C-alpha positions as CSV (number, residue, x, y, z in Angstrom):
1,M,216.8,166.0,201.2
2,V,215.6,162.9,204.3
3,T,216.8,159.6,204.0
4,L,216.7,156.4,206.6
5,R,219.0,153.8,206.3
6,P,220.7,151.7,209.2
7,F,223.8,153.1,211.5
8,T,227.3,151.8,209.8
9,E,229.6,151.2,213.1
10,A,231.2,154.7,212.6
11,E,227.8,156.2,213.0
12,L,227.6,154.6,216.8
13,G,229.3,158.0,218.3
14,Y,227.0,159.4,216.9
15,F,225.3,158.0,220.3
16,D,227.5,159.1,222.8
17,D,227.1,163.2,221.5
18,L,223.6,163.1,221.6
19,P,222.6,166.4,223.5
20,G,220.5,166.2,227.5
21,Y,217.7,167.4,228.9
22,D,218.0,171.0,228.8
23,D,218.5,170.8,224.8
24,D,216.1,168.5,224.1
25,P,214.2,167.8,226.9
26,Y,211.8,166.2,224.8
27,S,214.1,163.2,223.7
28,F,216.4,163.2,226.9
29,Y,215.4,159.0,228.1
30,G,219.3,158.6,229.8
31,F,222.0,158.6,227.4
32,R,225.1,159.2,228.5
33,P,229.1,159.5,227.2
34,G,229.9,155.9,226.1
35,T,226.5,154.6,225.0
36,S,228.0,153.4,221.7
37,A,230.3,150.6,223.6
38,H,226.7,149.5,224.8
39,L,224.9,149.3,221.2
40,R,228.5,148.1,220.0
41,G,226.5,144.1,220.4
42,P,223.3,144.7,219.6
43,W,224.4,147.0,216.1
44,A,226.9,144.1,215.6
45,E,224.2,141.2,216.1
46,N,221.3,142.9,213.2
47,Q,222.0,146.1,212.8
48,F,219.3,148.0,215.0
49,L,216.6,146.4,213.1
50,S,214.6,142.8,213.8
51,D,211.3,141.5,212.7
52,S,209.9,143.0,215.6
53,N,211.8,146.2,216.0
54,G,215.0,148.7,215.5
55,M,216.1,151.9,214.5
56,L,217.3,153.8,211.9
57,A,219.6,156.8,211.1
58,V,217.8,159.9,209.5
59,V,220.7,161.2,206.9
60,V,220.6,164.9,205.8
61,D,223.5,165.5,202.8
62,G,225.3,162.5,203.9
63,E,225.2,163.2,208.1
64,V,223.7,161.5,210.4
65,I,221.1,164.3,212.0
66,G,218.9,161.7,214.0
67,D,217.5,158.8,213.9
68,V,213.9,157.0,214.6
69,Q,212.5,153.8,215.9
70,F,209.9,151.4,216.0
71,R,208.7,149.2,217.9
72,A,205.5,146.1,217.6
73,L,202.4,147.1,219.9
74,P,200.4,143.6,221.1
75,Y,196.4,144.6,220.8
76,G,195.8,141.2,221.1
77,P,197.0,138.0,221.1
78,P,196.3,137.0,217.5
79,P,199.8,138.3,215.2
80,M,197.8,140.6,212.7
81,S,196.8,142.4,216.0
82,N,200.3,143.5,216.8
83,A,200.8,147.4,215.5
84,L,204.4,149.3,215.6
85,N,204.8,152.1,217.7
86,I,207.6,155.4,216.3
87,G,209.5,157.4,217.7
88,I,211.7,159.9,216.5
89,R,215.1,162.1,217.7
90,V,216.6,164.8,215.5
91,L,219.3,166.7,217.1
92,P,218.7,170.4,218.1
93,A,220.7,171.9,214.6
94,Y,218.3,170.3,212.3
95,Q,214.7,170.8,214.5
96,G,212.5,173.0,212.5
97,N,213.3,172.5,208.8
98,G,210.4,169.8,208.0
99,H,213.2,166.7,208.5
100,G,211.1,165.0,211.2
101,T,208.5,165.1,209.2
102,A,210.1,163.7,206.0
103,A,212.4,160.6,208.6
104,Q,208.5,160.1,209.9
105,A,207.0,159.5,206.4
106,A,209.2,158.1,205.1
107,L,209.5,155.5,208.1
108,V,206.0,155.0,207.4
109,E,206.0,154.1,203.5
110,Y,208.9,151.4,204.9
111,L,207.3,149.7,207.8
112,F,204.2,149.4,205.5
113,A,206.4,147.8,202.2
114,T,208.1,145.5,204.7
115,Y,205.9,144.6,208.0
116,P,203.3,142.5,207.6
117,V,201.0,145.5,210.2
118,H,197.7,147.3,209.8
119,R,198.3,150.4,212.1
120,I,201.4,152.4,213.1
121,D,201.2,154.2,216.1
122,A,202.8,157.3,218.0
123,H,202.9,159.3,220.7
124,T,203.8,161.7,222.1
125,D,203.5,164.2,225.1
126,I,201.0,166.5,225.7
127,T,203.4,169.9,225.5
128,N,205.3,169.0,222.4
129,R,203.5,171.1,219.9
130,A,205.5,170.7,217.8
131,E,205.8,167.0,216.6
132,Q,201.5,167.1,216.8
133,R,201.5,169.2,213.9
134,S,204.5,167.0,211.9
135,L,202.9,164.3,212.7
136,E,199.7,165.3,211.2
137,K,201.8,166.7,208.2
138,A,203.0,162.9,207.9
139,G,199.1,161.8,207.7
140,F,198.3,160.5,211.2
141,T,195.4,161.1,212.9
142,R,195.4,162.3,216.7
143,E,193.2,159.7,218.4
144,G,193.6,161.0,222.2
145,V,194.9,161.6,225.1
146,V,196.6,158.3,227.4
147,R,197.0,160.0,230.7
148,G,199.8,159.6,232.7
149,A,201.7,157.5,230.4
150,Q,205.6,157.8,230.6
151,W,208.1,158.4,233.3
152,R,209.9,161.2,232.0
153,D,211.4,164.8,233.6
154,G,210.9,164.0,237.0
155,R,207.0,162.9,236.7
156,Y,204.8,161.5,234.8
157,N,203.2,163.1,232.0
158,D,200.9,162.7,229.8
159,M,200.3,161.4,225.7
160,V,198.4,161.9,222.7
161,V,197.9,159.2,220.9
162,Y,197.9,159.0,216.5
163,S,197.6,156.6,214.0
164,R,198.2,156.0,210.6
165,L,196.3,152.8,210.0
166,R,197.9,150.8,206.1
167,T,193.8,151.9,204.8
168,D,194.5,155.9,205.3
């Protein structure tokens, strides 16, 4: 069973052990050994959870197998126009077992219960078919493609946009 919870200080080493591009190309954005040292301050401040963004550990059988993140995404000036954009990383050894789908569904449930948002967004690389299937299984609706939106792997990549509304 997948659960989400805040990272403990002892688990910050998880970020030092993240795989590189060759092992996990859709989740690699430059974390390097020693990353946990840079994260100790933000973790001590709020355990990676604030009013507008956050990160939680994805846990299976007591072991951290990944993380989910969220951040505010404004669609207009009033606060009611804010959405939350989510992301996920599941370590390669745990991919393909439904853990990502379960984690994203749990994150949506947590966010709607905790934050006054109407919309949750997710964007994924247009070639990341596994994540697209996972989002659809977690109840997200595919909305379209944002061209050249993300710099990764030495080039701009198209992204597929998904959403879940509180009324879905």
